[in-house]
Structure formats: structure tokens, C-alpha cells
MDAnalysis code that builds the backbone (N, CA, C; Angstrom):
import MDAnalysis as mda
import numpy as np

u = mda.Universe.empty(312, n_residues=104, atom_resindex=np.repeat(np.arange(104), 3), trajectory=True)
u.add_TopologyAttr("name", ["N", "CA", "C"] * 104)
u.add_TopologyAttr("resid", np.arange(1, 105))
u.add_TopologyAttr("resname", ["MET", "THR", "ILE", "PRO", "VAL", "ASP", "ARG", "GLN", "ARG", "TYR", "GLN", "LYS", "VAL", "LEU", "ALA", "LEU", "ASP", "THR", "LEU", "TYR", "VAL", "VAL", "ARG", "SER", "MET", "PRO", "ALA", "GLY", "VAL", "GLU", "GLN", "ILE", "ALA", "PRO", "SER", "ILE", "GLU", "THR", "ILE", "GLY", "GLY", "THR", "VAL", "ASP", "ILE", "TYR", "VAL", "SER", "GLN", "ASP", "THR", "PRO", "VAL", "SER", "ALA", "PRO", "THR", "GLY", "MET", "ASN", "ILE", "ILE", "ASP", "GLY", "GLY", "ALA", "ALA", "PHE", "VAL", "GLY", "SER", "ALA", "LYS", "PHE", "GLU", "TYR", "ILE", "HIS", "ASN", "TYR", "LEU", "TRP", "VAL", "THR", "GLN", "ALA", "GLY", "GLY", "THR", "THR", "THR", "SER", "ILE", "ILE", "VAL", "ALA", "GLY", "LEU", "ASP", "PRO", "VAL", "GLU", "VAL", "VAL"])
u.atoms.positions = np.array([
    [313.720, 146.074, 21.059],
    [312.636, 145.656, 20.203],
    [311.352, 146.314, 20.675],
    [310.519, 146.719, 19.748],
    [309.254, 147.343, 20.109],
    [308.124, 146.334, 19.999],
    [307.087, 146.544, 20.755],
    [305.924, 145.653, 20.723],
    [304.797, 146.376, 20.017],
    [304.412, 145.896, 18.815],
    [303.311, 146.539, 18.095],
    [302.016, 146.457, 18.893],
    [301.155, 147.423, 18.682],
    [299.888, 147.460, 19.408],
    [298.937, 146.346, 18.979],
    [299.184, 145.725, 17.826],
    [298.274, 144.684, 17.350],
    [298.700, 143.280, 17.783],
    [299.601, 143.166, 18.761],
    [300.076, 141.859, 19.232],
    [298.900, 141.065, 19.790],
    [298.804, 139.815, 19.390],
    [297.758, 138.927, 19.885],
    [298.186, 138.333, 21.228],
    [297.244, 137.870, 22.003],
    [297.567, 137.343, 23.335],
    [298.404, 136.069, 23.276],
    [298.412, 135.381, 22.143],
    [299.188, 134.147, 22.005],
    [300.566, 134.412, 21.393],
    [300.936, 135.671, 21.209],
    [302.239, 136.032, 20.670],
    [303.100, 136.654, 21.758],
    [304.378, 136.253, 21.792],
    [305.311, 136.773, 22.791],
    [306.571, 137.245, 22.072],
    [307.124, 138.361, 22.524],
    [308.359, 138.911, 21.971],
    [309.528, 138.363, 22.787],
    [310.544, 137.860, 22.096],
    [311.735, 137.343, 22.754],
    [312.881, 138.336, 22.628],
    [313.801, 138.272, 23.566],
    [315.025, 139.062, 23.521],
    [316.178, 138.139, 23.124],
    [317.150, 138.693, 22.422],
    [318.345, 137.930, 22.071],
    [319.119, 137.566, 23.336],
    [319.850, 136.446, 23.255],
    [320.766, 136.026, 24.321],
    [320.100, 135.951, 25.683],
    [318.891, 135.422, 25.689],
    [318.117, 135.248, 26.916],
    [317.615, 133.812, 26.956],
    [317.805, 133.139, 28.075],
    [317.352, 131.764, 28.215],
    [315.890, 131.756, 28.653],
    [315.091, 130.978, 27.926],
    [313.669, 130.847, 28.247],
    [313.327, 129.398, 28.522],
    [312.475, 129.193, 29.518],
    [311.808, 127.924, 29.704],
    [310.552, 128.044, 28.855],
    [310.218, 127.004, 28.099],
    [309.138, 127.122, 27.123],
    [308.079, 126.049, 27.351],
    [306.846, 126.470, 27.330],
    [305.689, 125.559, 27.400],
    [304.742, 125.944, 26.279],
    [303.896, 125.019, 25.891],
    [302.897, 125.376, 24.886],
    [301.788, 126.172, 25.548],
    [301.128, 126.995, 24.741],
    [299.997, 127.779, 25.249],
    [298.827, 126.834, 25.514],
    [297.970, 127.201, 26.427],
    [296.783, 126.387, 26.668],
    [295.875, 126.362, 25.429],
    [295.040, 125.379, 25.372],
    [294.090, 125.257, 24.260],
    [293.225, 126.503, 24.163],
    [292.742, 126.765, 22.972],
    [291.847, 127.891, 22.786],
    [292.494, 129.076, 22.118],
    [293.774, 128.986, 21.786],
    [294.397, 130.084, 21.061],
    [294.189, 129.863, 19.569],
    [294.271, 130.936, 18.809],
    [294.019, 130.854, 17.375],
    [295.168, 130.204, 16.609],
    [296.339, 130.107, 17.244],
    [297.521, 129.547, 16.603],
    [297.366, 128.047, 16.440],
    [297.540, 127.536, 15.227],
    [297.405, 126.100, 14.965],
    [298.641, 125.347, 15.432],
    [299.827, 125.826, 15.058],
    [301.079, 125.195, 15.471],
    [301.993, 126.273, 16.044],
    [302.751, 125.954, 17.092],
    [303.696, 126.934, 17.628],
    [304.680, 127.356, 16.539],
    [305.024, 128.643, 16.520],
    [305.900, 129.138, 15.459],
    [306.812, 130.237, 15.975],
    [307.806, 130.564, 15.145],
    [308.738, 131.644, 15.437],
    [308.896, 132.481, 14.181],
    [309.019, 133.784, 14.358],
    [309.267, 134.691, 13.238],
    [310.356, 135.671, 13.656],
    [311.348, 135.842, 12.780],
    [312.379, 136.839, 13.021],
    [312.410, 137.800, 11.848],
    [312.730, 139.039, 12.145],
    [312.818, 140.064, 11.103],
    [314.185, 140.719, 11.201],
    [314.880, 140.773, 10.076],
    [316.188, 141.405, 10.009],
    [317.299, 140.489, 10.478],
    [318.450, 140.596, 9.858],
    [319.609, 139.805, 10.251],
    [319.338, 138.322, 10.215],
    [320.230, 137.556, 10.808],
    [320.040, 136.114, 10.954],
    [320.306, 135.750, 12.408],
    [319.669, 134.703, 12.869],
    [319.843, 134.239, 14.242],
    [320.137, 132.742, 14.232],
    [320.735, 132.278, 15.314],
    [320.863, 130.854, 15.569],
    [319.892, 130.531, 16.691],
    [319.083, 129.484, 16.496],
    [318.071, 129.108, 17.480],
    [318.520, 127.826, 18.179],
    [318.804, 127.951, 19.465],
    [319.258, 126.823, 20.272],
    [318.116, 126.300, 21.130],
    [318.103, 124.980, 21.329],
    [317.085, 124.347, 22.158],
    [317.736, 123.265, 23.013],
    [317.058, 122.905, 24.087],
    [317.527, 121.823, 24.945],
    [316.363, 121.264, 25.748],
    [316.402, 119.969, 25.976],
    [315.410, 119.342, 26.859],
    [315.876, 119.430, 28.311],
    [317.201, 119.516, 28.501],
    [317.815, 119.557, 29.820],
    [318.238, 120.982, 30.160],
    [318.267, 121.330, 31.431],
    [318.692, 122.656, 31.847],
    [320.146, 122.877, 31.449],
    [320.418, 123.871, 30.595],
    [321.811, 124.124, 30.219],
    [322.582, 124.758, 31.375],
    [323.841, 124.367, 31.519],
    [324.678, 124.920, 32.573],
    [324.968, 126.389, 32.291],
    [325.288, 126.692, 31.028],
    [325.601, 128.055, 30.614],
    [325.196, 128.226, 29.158],
    [323.972, 128.681, 28.921],
    [323.449, 128.793, 27.555],
    [324.334, 129.696, 26.713],
    [324.539, 129.366, 25.446],
    [324.019, 128.206, 24.741],
    [324.871, 126.953, 24.866],
    [325.962, 126.996, 25.697],
    [326.750, 125.780, 25.913],
    [325.840, 124.701, 26.471],
    [325.918, 123.526, 25.909],
    [325.061, 122.426, 26.340],
    [323.730, 122.381, 25.612],
    [323.533, 123.286, 24.651],
    [322.302, 123.304, 23.862],
    [322.653, 122.977, 22.409],
    [321.655, 122.627, 21.624],
    [321.846, 122.306, 20.209],
    [321.074, 123.279, 19.342],
    [321.611, 123.565, 18.165],
    [320.851, 124.372, 17.210],
    [319.759, 123.488, 16.628],
    [318.540, 123.959, 16.669],
    [317.403, 123.191, 16.159],
    [317.528, 123.026, 14.644],
    [316.985, 121.950, 14.104],
    [317.023, 121.719, 12.654],
    [316.505, 122.945, 11.926],
    [317.310, 123.482, 11.003],
    [316.921, 124.668, 10.249],
    [317.118, 125.960, 11.007],
    [317.691, 125.890, 12.212],
    [317.817, 127.071, 13.052],
    [319.144, 127.799, 12.965],
    [320.054, 127.349, 12.097],
    [321.341, 128.041, 11.931],
    [321.176, 129.146, 10.900],
    [321.648, 130.346, 11.217],
    [321.531, 131.504, 10.320],
    [320.088, 131.647, 9.822],
    [319.146, 131.554, 10.751],
    [317.712, 131.580, 10.446],
    [317.200, 133.009, 10.315],
    [316.323, 133.224, 9.365],
    [315.546, 134.447, 9.252],
    [314.228, 134.066, 8.588],
    [313.155, 134.713, 8.976],
    [311.849, 134.393, 8.394],
    [310.935, 133.802, 9.440],
    [310.133, 132.827, 9.029],
    [309.214, 132.195, 9.973],
    [309.167, 130.697, 9.731],
    [308.921, 129.975, 10.810],
    [308.844, 128.515, 10.745],
    [308.018, 128.025, 11.922],
    [307.465, 126.845, 11.771],
    [306.712, 126.249, 12.880],
    [307.617, 125.273, 13.617],
    [307.305, 125.067, 14.876],
    [308.005, 124.075, 15.677],
    [307.270, 122.752, 15.520],
    [308.027, 121.695, 15.200],
    [307.404, 120.374, 15.107],
    [307.178, 119.791, 16.494],
    [308.054, 120.151, 17.412],
    [307.895, 119.764, 18.807],
    [308.551, 120.843, 19.656],
    [308.221, 120.855, 20.925],
    [308.680, 121.927, 21.804],
    [309.696, 121.377, 22.793],
    [310.862, 122.002, 22.826],
    [311.885, 121.671, 23.812],
    [311.610, 122.453, 25.092],
    [312.264, 122.067, 26.174],
    [312.052, 122.750, 27.450],
    [312.709, 124.120, 27.514],
    [313.838, 124.293, 26.781],
    [314.592, 125.542, 26.850],
    [314.855, 126.092, 25.456],
    [314.890, 127.414, 25.350],
    [315.080, 128.102, 24.077],
    [316.027, 129.280, 24.281],
    [316.938, 129.469, 23.324],
    [317.916, 130.572, 23.349],
    [318.094, 131.019, 21.912],
    [318.021, 132.300, 21.648],
    [318.208, 132.837, 20.294],
    [319.340, 133.850, 20.356],
    [320.322, 133.685, 19.469],
    [321.464, 134.592, 19.451],
    [321.686, 135.139, 18.049],
    [322.232, 136.325, 17.956],
    [322.491, 136.967, 16.666],
    [323.584, 136.209, 15.926],
    [323.336, 135.877, 14.653],
    [324.336, 135.211, 13.824],
    [324.944, 136.192, 12.826],
    [324.146, 137.159, 12.373],
    [324.633, 138.155, 11.433],
    [323.624, 139.274, 11.278],
    [324.102, 140.442, 10.869],
    [323.201, 141.578, 10.664],
    [322.587, 142.055, 11.967],
    [321.397, 142.655, 11.856],
    [320.693, 143.177, 13.021],
    [319.251, 142.693, 13.015],
    [318.904, 141.897, 13.979],
    [317.531, 141.410, 14.111],
    [316.723, 142.442, 14.885],
    [315.584, 142.825, 14.333],
    [314.756, 143.841, 14.968],
    [313.548, 143.257, 15.689],
    [313.227, 141.982, 15.417],
    [312.042, 141.403, 16.040],
    [312.152, 139.883, 16.078],
    [311.814, 139.307, 17.227],
    [311.692, 137.854, 17.381],
    [310.369, 137.620, 18.087],
    [309.465, 136.962, 17.414],
    [308.134, 136.725, 17.980],
    [307.823, 135.237, 17.901],
    [307.384, 134.663, 19.007],
    [306.884, 133.303, 18.994],
    [305.384, 133.342, 19.194],
    [304.714, 132.389, 18.629],
    [303.257, 132.296, 18.767],
    [302.909, 130.876, 19.190],
    [301.929, 130.769, 20.060],
    [301.500, 129.465, 20.532],
    [302.414, 128.883, 21.593],
    [303.379, 129.676, 22.065],
    [304.295, 129.256, 23.128],
    [304.209, 130.238, 24.278],
    [304.526, 129.742, 25.474],
    [304.554, 130.611, 26.640],
    [305.964, 130.592, 27.227],
    [306.874, 131.416, 26.654],
    [308.246, 131.449, 27.154],
    [308.349, 132.294, 28.418],
    [309.123, 131.789, 29.376],
    [309.361, 132.504, 30.618],
    [310.862, 132.625, 30.795],
    [311.351, 133.834, 31.000],
    [312.786, 134.075, 31.138],
    [313.312, 133.362, 32.397],
    [314.435, 132.645, 32.211],
    [315.108, 131.996, 33.339],
    [316.004, 133.045, 33.976],
    [315.825, 133.255, 35.257],
    [316.604, 134.285, 35.942],
    [317.735, 133.659, 36.731],
])
């Protein structure tokens, strides 16, 4: 995935099949509600409040997150996030208003 030069500081690019610990961004960002946008293909968006033993095992697909494409806001933020390809080819996954950190 490429990172456009116009990326805002409150936007982060995610990689497929990568476990992230997720926190909300500090106050003062232009984003009103945390959101996700995907371009191309479809993805399944998994979330969990508890540390998954082996993502996405032990995680749940978020409401509306099965075969997802487009953009949506998060009503609440889970502790962990995992996005996997469901169909086609996804070229971009961007979250805004969130501070995801890859779990190593």
C-alpha cells in the first residue's frame, strides 16, 4: 500500500493480517469520530477487547464489518483490531482518529 503525500496527522495506514492495539487519538484532531476507509476488494474487520491468542481466532467481526468496503465510523473503540482480505484486492486501509500500534 502506498501512502499519499496528503495524509493528515490523524490518519494511519493499516496493513492486512496485522494485529493492532488501538487507542483513540488525543483531543485536538480534526476528526469528529474515529473511522475506517477501505478501497478495493472486501475485508473482514475483527475486533476484541481481550488480547487474542492467535488473531483473528478469539476475535469477533464488528457489526457491519463482514465483506466490508467503503467507509464507516466506529461507534466505540475495541482494544484490538485485525483486518483480513475477504475478496478481491484491497489497495488501501486508512483509519482516522485512531492510534493503532502493531503488536509484535
